[in-house]
C-alpha positions in Angstrom: -36.0 -15.5 14.9 -33.5 -17.8 13.1 -29.8 -16.8 13.1 -29.6 -16.0 9.4 -32.8 -13.9 9.7 -31.4 -12.0 12.7 -28.1 -11.4 10.7 -30.2 -10.2 7.4 -32.2 -7.9 9.5 -29.0 -6.2 10.8 -27.8 -5.6 7.4 -31.5 -4.5 6.0 -31.8 -2.0 8.9 -28.0 -0.5 8.2 -29.2 0.1 4.5 -32.3 1.5 5.6 -30.3 4.1 7.9 -28.0 5.0 4.8 -31.4 5.3 2.5 -32.5 8.0 5.4 -29.0 9.7 5.3 -29.6 10.6 1.7 -32.9 12.1 2.2 -31.9 14.6 5.2 -30.6 18.0 3.8 -27.1 19.1 4.5 -27.3 21.5 7.6 -25.6 24.7 7.5 -26.9 25.5 3.8 -29.5 28.3 4.1 -31.3 29.1 0.6 -31.8 33.1 0.2 -33.5 32.5 -3.2 -35.5 29.9 -5.0 -33.5 29.1 -8.1 -32.6 26.4 -10.8 -29.6 26.0 -9.0 -31.3 25.0 -5.7 -32.9 22.5 -7.3 -29.7 20.8 -8.7 -28.7 20.9 -5.0 -31.2 18.4 -3.8 -28.5 15.7 -3.8 -26.3 17.8 -1.0 -27.7 15.8 1.8 -25.6 14.7 5.2 -24.4 11.7 3.1 -22.9 14.5 0.6 -19.3 12.3 0.9 -20.8 8.7 1.0 -18.2 6.3 1.1 -15.5 7.9 -0.8 -13.4 8.8 2.1 -13.7 5.2 3.4 -12.5 3.4 0.3 -10.0 6.0 -0.5 -8.5 5.4 3.0 -8.4 1.6 2.9 -6.4 1.9 -0.5 -3.9 4.5 0.7 -3.4 2.1 3.5 -2.6 -0.8 1.4 -0.3 1.1 -0.6 1.5 2.4 2.1 1.6 -1.2 3.5 3.7 -2.1 0.4 6.6 0.0 1.4 6.4 0.7 5.2 8.0 -2.5 7.0 6.1 -2.2 9.9 2.4 -2.5 7.8 4.0 -4.9 5.6 4.2 -7.4 8.3 0.2 -6.8 9.3 -1.0 -7.2 5.8 -1.7 -11.0 6.5 -2.0 -11.1 9.9 -5.1 -12.7 10.7 -7.7 -10.0 11.4 -5.5 -6.9 10.5 -7.1 -5.1 13.0 -4.4 -2.6 13.4 -4.7 -1.6 9.7 -8.3 -1.7 9.8 -8.5 1.0 12.7 -5.9 2.9 10.8 -8.0 2.8 7.6 -11.1 4.0 9.7 -9.2 6.9 11.6 -7.5 8.2 8.1 -11.0 7.8 6.9 -12.3 10.5 9.3 -9.3 12.9 8.4 -9.7 12.5 4.7 -13.6 13.2 5.2 -12.7 16.5 7.2 -10.5 17.3 4.3 -13.0 16.4 1.4 -15.7 18.2 3.3 -13.5 21.3 3.7 -12.9 21.1 -0.1 -16.8 20.5 -1.0 -18.1 23.5 1.2 -15.4 25.9 0.0 -16.4 25.1 -4.0 -20.2 25.4 -2.5 -19.6 28.9 -0.9 -17.8 29.9 -4.2 -20.3 28.3 -6.5 -23.8 29.3 -4.8 -23.9 32.7 -6.9 -26.5 34.1 -9.2 -25.5 37.2 -11.2 -23.0 38.0 -8.9 -25.4 37.7 -5.9 -25.4 34.8 -3.2 -28.2 32.5 -3.3 -27.3 30.7 -0.2 -25.3 30.9 3.2 -22.9 28.3 4.1 -21.7 27.6 7.3 -18.8 25.7 6.6 -18.0 24.5 10.1 -21.4 23.0 10.4 -21.1 21.4 6.8 -17.8 20.0 7.7 -18.9 18.6 11.1 -22.2 16.9 9.5 -20.3 15.4 6.7 -17.5 14.0 8.9 -20.0 12.9 11.5 -21.7 11.1 8.4 -18.7 9.4 7.6 -17.9 8.2 11.1 -21.7 6.7 11.0 -21.1 4.6 7.7 -18.1 3.2 9.5 -19.9 2.5 12.6 -23.0 0.7 10.1 -20.3 -1.0 8.4 -18.7 -2.5 11.3 -22.1 -3.6 12.8 -23.0 -5.6 9.9 -19.4 -7.3 10.1 -20.0 -8.4 14.0 -24.0 -9.2 13.5 -25.0 -8.9 10.2 -25.1 -10.6 6.7 -22.2 -9.9 4.3 -19.3 -7.7 4.7 -20.3 -4.1 6.0 -18.3 -2.0 3.9 -19.1 -4.5 0.7 -22.9 -4.4 1.3 -22.8 -0.7 1.9 -21.0 0.4 -1.2 -23.0 -2.0 -3.6 -26.0 -0.6 -1.9 -25.2 3.2 -2.4 -23.9 2.4 -6.1 -27.5 0.9 -6.7 -29.2 3.8 -5.1 -27.5 6.2 -7.6 -27.9 4.1 -10.5 -31.5 2.7 -9.8 -33.3 5.8 -10.5 -31.6 6.7 -13.7 -32.3 3.0 -14.9 -35.8 3.4 -14.1 -36.0 6.8 -16.4 -34.5 5.0 -19.1 -37.1 2.0 -19.0 -39.7 4.8 -19.0 -38.3 6.9 -21.7 -37.8 3.7 -23.8 -41.4 2.0 -23.1 -42.9 2.8 -26.5 -39.7 1.7 -28.6 -39.6 -1.9 -28.1 -36.2 -2.4 -29.8 -34.5 -0.2 -27.7 -36.2 -1.4 -24.6 -34.6 -4.9 -25.4 -31.4 -3.4 -26.1 -31.5 -2.0 -22.7 -32.7 -4.9 -20.6 -31.8 -7.9 -22.7 -28.1 -7.7 -22.0 -28.6 -7.2 -18.1 -30.8 -10.2 -18.2 -27.9 -12.4 -20.0 -25.2 -10.6 -17.8 -27.0 -11.9 -14.7 -27.8 -15.6 -16.7 -23.6 -15.8 -17.3 -22.8 -14.7 -13.8 -24.7 -17.0 -11.9 -24.4 -19.7 -14.2 -20.7 -19.6 -14.6 -20.4 -19.0 -11.1 -22.5 -21.8 -9.9 -21.0 -24.5 -12.7 -17.4 -23.6 -11.5 -18.5 -24.1 -7.4 -19.7 -27.3 -8.5 -17.4 -28.7 -10.9 -14.0 -27.2 -10.3 -10.9 -28.8 -8.5 -10.6 -28.2 -4.6 -7.9 -25.5 -3.7 -8.4 -23.6 -7.4 -7.8 -19.8 -7.9 -10.9 -17.6 -7.7 -12.6 -16.2 -10.5 -12.2 -13.8 -12.5 -8.3 -14.0 -11.6 -7.6 -10.6 -13.0 -10.5 -9.1 -11.2 -12.7 -6.7 -13.5 -9.6 -4.5 -14.4 -9.9 -5.6 -18.1 -13.5 -4.9 -18.3 -13.2 -1.3 -16.8 -9.9 -0.7 -19.0 -11.7 -1.7 -21.9 -14.3 1.0 -21.4 -11.8 3.8 -20.8 -9.6 2.7 -23.7 -12.6 2.8 -26.4 -13.3 6.3 -25.2 -9.8 7.5 -25.6 -9.7 5.6 -29.0 -12.8 6.9 -30.3 -12.4 10.7 -28.9 -8.9 11.2 -29.4 -7.6 8.7 -31.7 -10.5 8.2 -34.2 -9.9 4.9 -34.7 -12.5 2.6 -36.3 -14.4 0.0 -34.4 -12.5 1.2 -31.0 -14.5 -0.9 -28.7 -13.6 -4.2 -30.5 -9.8 -3.3 -30.6 -9.9 -2.1 -26.9 -11.8 -5.6 -25.7 -9.0 -7.3 -27.5 -6.0 -5.3 -26.1 -7.7 -6.0 -22.6 -8.3 -9.7 -23.2 -4.8 -10.4 -24.8 -2.3 -8.0 -22.7 -4.1 -6.7 -19.4 -6.0 -9.9 -18.4 -2.8 -12.5 -18.4 -0.7 -9.6 -16.8 -3.0 -8.9 -14.2 -3.9 -12.7 -13.7 -0.1 -13.4 -13.3 0.2 -10.4 -11.0 -2.5 -11.1 -8.5 -1.8 -14.9 -8.4 2.1 -15.3 -8.8 2.9 -19.0 -9.0 5.9 -18.7 -6.9 4.1 -17.3 -3.9 1.3 -19.9 -4.4 3.8 -22.6 -4.4 5.0 -21.3 -1.3 1.7 -21.5 0.4 0.8 -25.1 -1.3 4.0 -26.6 0.5 3.1 -24.8 3.9 -0.4 -26.4 3.3 1.0 -30.0 2.4 4.8 -30.4 3.6 4.9 -33.9 1.6 4.4 -31.5 -1.7 8.1 -31.0 -3.4 8.6 -27.3 -4.3 8.8 -28.2 -8.0 5.7 -30.0 -8.1 4.1 -27.2 -6.1 5.2 -24.6 -8.6 4.1 -26.8 -11.7 0.7 -26.7 -9.9 0.7 -23.2 -9.3 1.1 -22.5 -13.2 -1.2 -25.1 -14.1 -4.1 -23.6 -11.9 -3.2 -19.8 -13.0 -3.3 -21.3 -16.7 -6.7 -22.5 -16.3 -8.2 -19.6 -14.3 -6.6 -17.0 -17.1 -8.5 -19.0 -19.8 -11.4 -19.3 -17.9 -11.4 -15.7 -16.9 -10.7 -14.7 -20.6 -14.0 -16.8 -21.6 -16.4 -14.9 -19.2 -15.0 -11.6 -19.5 -14.8 -11.8 -23.4 -18.5 -12.8 -23.3 -19.4 -9.7 -21.0 -17.3 -7.8 -23.5 -19.4 -8.9 -26.2 -22.7 -8.4 -24.7 -21.3 -4.6 -23.6 -20.0 -3.7 -27.1 -23.7 -4.9 -28.8 -25.5 -3.1 -26.3 -23.6 0.3 -26.8 -24.2 -0.4 -30.6 -27.8 -0.7 -30.2 -28.6 2.4 -27.9 -28.0 6.1 -29.2 -26.3 6.8 -25.6 -24.8 4.7 -22.9 -27.2 3.0 -20.3 -27.0 4.2 -16.7 -27.0 0.6 -15.7 -23.5 -0.7 -16.6 -22.4 -4.3 -16.8 -20.0 -3.9 -14.2 -22.4 -3.0 -11.7 -24.6 -6.0 -12.6 -22.0 -8.1 -12.3 -20.9 -6.6 -9.0 -24.6 -6.8 -7.4 -25.0 -10.4 -8.6 -21.8 -11.5 -7.2 -22.5 -9.6 -3.7 -26.0 -11.2 -3.8 -24.5 -15.0 -4.4 -22.0 -14.3 -1.3 -24.9 -13.3 0.7 -26.8 -16.4 -0.2 -23.8 -18.8 0.4 -23.6 -16.8 4.0 -27.1 -17.3 4.6 -26.9 -21.1 3.9 -23.9 -21.6 5.9 -25.4 -19.7 9.0 -28.6 -21.9 8.8 -26.5 -25.3 8.8 -24.2 -24.1 11.6 -24.9 -25.7 15.1 -24.2 -21.9 16.5 -23.4 -18.5 15.1 -20.0 -18.5 13.2 -17.3 -16.6 14.2 -14.7 -14.7 11.7 -11.4 -16.2 12.7 -8.8 -14.8 9.8 -9.3 -11.9 7.2 -7.4 -12.5 3.9 -6.5 -10.5 1.0 -4.4 -12.9 -1.1 -7.4 -14.2 -3.5 -4.8 -16.9 -4.4 -4.4 -18.2 -0.6 -8.1 -18.7 0.1 -8.7 -22.0 -1.9 -5.5 -23.4 -0.3 -6.5 -22.6 2.7 -10.3 -23.7 2.6 -9.0 -27.2 1.2 -6.6 -27.5 4.2 -9.4 -26.7 6.8 -12.0 -29.0 4.8 -9.1 -31.9 5.0 -9.0 -31.1 8.7 -12.7 -31.8 9.0 -13.8 -28.4 9.6 -16.5 -26.8 7.7 -15.8 -23.2 6.8 -17.3 -20.3 4.8 -15.0 -17.8 3.0 -17.1 -14.6 3.2 -17.2 -12.1 0.6 -14.9 -14.2 -1.9 -16.7 -13.6 -4.8 -17.0 -10.0 -4.6 -13.5 -9.9 -3.6 -12.4 -11.6 -6.7 -13.7 -8.9 -8.6 -11.7 -6.2 -7.0 -8.6 -8.0 -6.2 -5.8 -5.5 -4.9 -8.3 -2.6 -5.4 -10.8 -3.6 -2.5 -9.1 -4.1 0.5 -12.1 -2.6 2.4 -13.7 -6.1 1.3 -11.6 -9.2 3.1 -12.1 -12.7 2.5 -13.2 -13.3 6.1 -13.0 -17.0 7.3 -16.1 -18.2 9.3 -16.3 -21.5 11.2 -18.5 -22.8 14.2 -17.3 -21.3 17.5 -16.3 -24.9 18.6 -13.9 -25.4 15.7 -12.2 -21.8 16.0 -9.3 -22.6 17.9 -8.4 -25.8 15.7 -9.1 -23.6 12.4 -7.5 -20.6 13.5 -4.0 -22.7 14.6 -4.4 -24.4 11.0 -4.9 -21.2 9.2 -1.6 -19.5 11.2 0.4 -22.4 10.2 -0.5 -22.1 6.3 -1.1 -18.2 6.0 0.7 -16.4 8.3 3.6 -14.3 6.6 6.8 -15.6 6.2 10.2 -13.4 5.2 9.8 -11.5 1.8 6.3 -12.7 1.4 3.5 -9.8 0.8 
């Protein structure tokens, strides 16, 4: 079995375990009567909490690192191993807290005409939910070490697709006899797939080395447009809410988010460290130019996606279960996995992770420096993390190189990316 195939097998087996977890009923719940609520409780499996505690823990640790000096110094310290384990420990605590809240709610809600229809053993449910979270963490770390892709990224997207696809199939079956509605449901998905894959491959082929990753603002404007349109429609009674929401996101939120995530001053500091011959003024000018190009490209791409989203909602009576953002996220993950497969297949030995980076603007600069040194490198999960930006600390961009290049590449990245005073 080839190296990429072995890595893919680890990832597939981990996903199958997660799928199995979603079919095992939650221990500690004994039904006393067969009611409609019993049928509605089918999703209460051992994976009841899912990846929620894990994602929340990583975000909390990332926010704490902005204000706690000790954690702040660890944000860009190579593998960030200490922060990862802190987030994992916090995720177990959060799973226990959330599990206690859920079990308390279950114990109170499983009533019918004032009589209990189920007995809930709070301790058993709590221990099962916490153990399930720990198992998900172990599976994610297994993928990180031996599998294809970033473990938390793969499992997060896989679980999201598990939740969406059954309802999407129901939508397709419901609309199968009405061709216009079926086309309105599926055509936007195909268009988004084409736009995402085509634009990504075009940028990878023709863009300048060291460029900023796209979208430079993440999917924040896309998510914000949906929420703002809902508020405009339900609370403010504004005509054409989706159009106004999209314009507001493109003209205000997108430039602000692009600048916030890719500040020219911070880019320039890394550019000078990567190329000491570059003057600071020239580095700032180059950083501003890259930011402008990335912002305009992002506005064009997200603008097209928003048009597709608006047309889809206008043609359908109800919002489809498979959202545009879900399609984009799954597509970017697939492109990341395909890129890693090719890199593993071309490498003489199994590649190793030497550095984890969370500043998206630093990825292109570091990769360009390594390539200038003649070191083939893969920035794993770079596309998916670009969608999440600051809100995806559980998906680091991991630099992978051949074992023979590891020491030299690590020293190079240390010189360029190691945190300096005042750098976040």
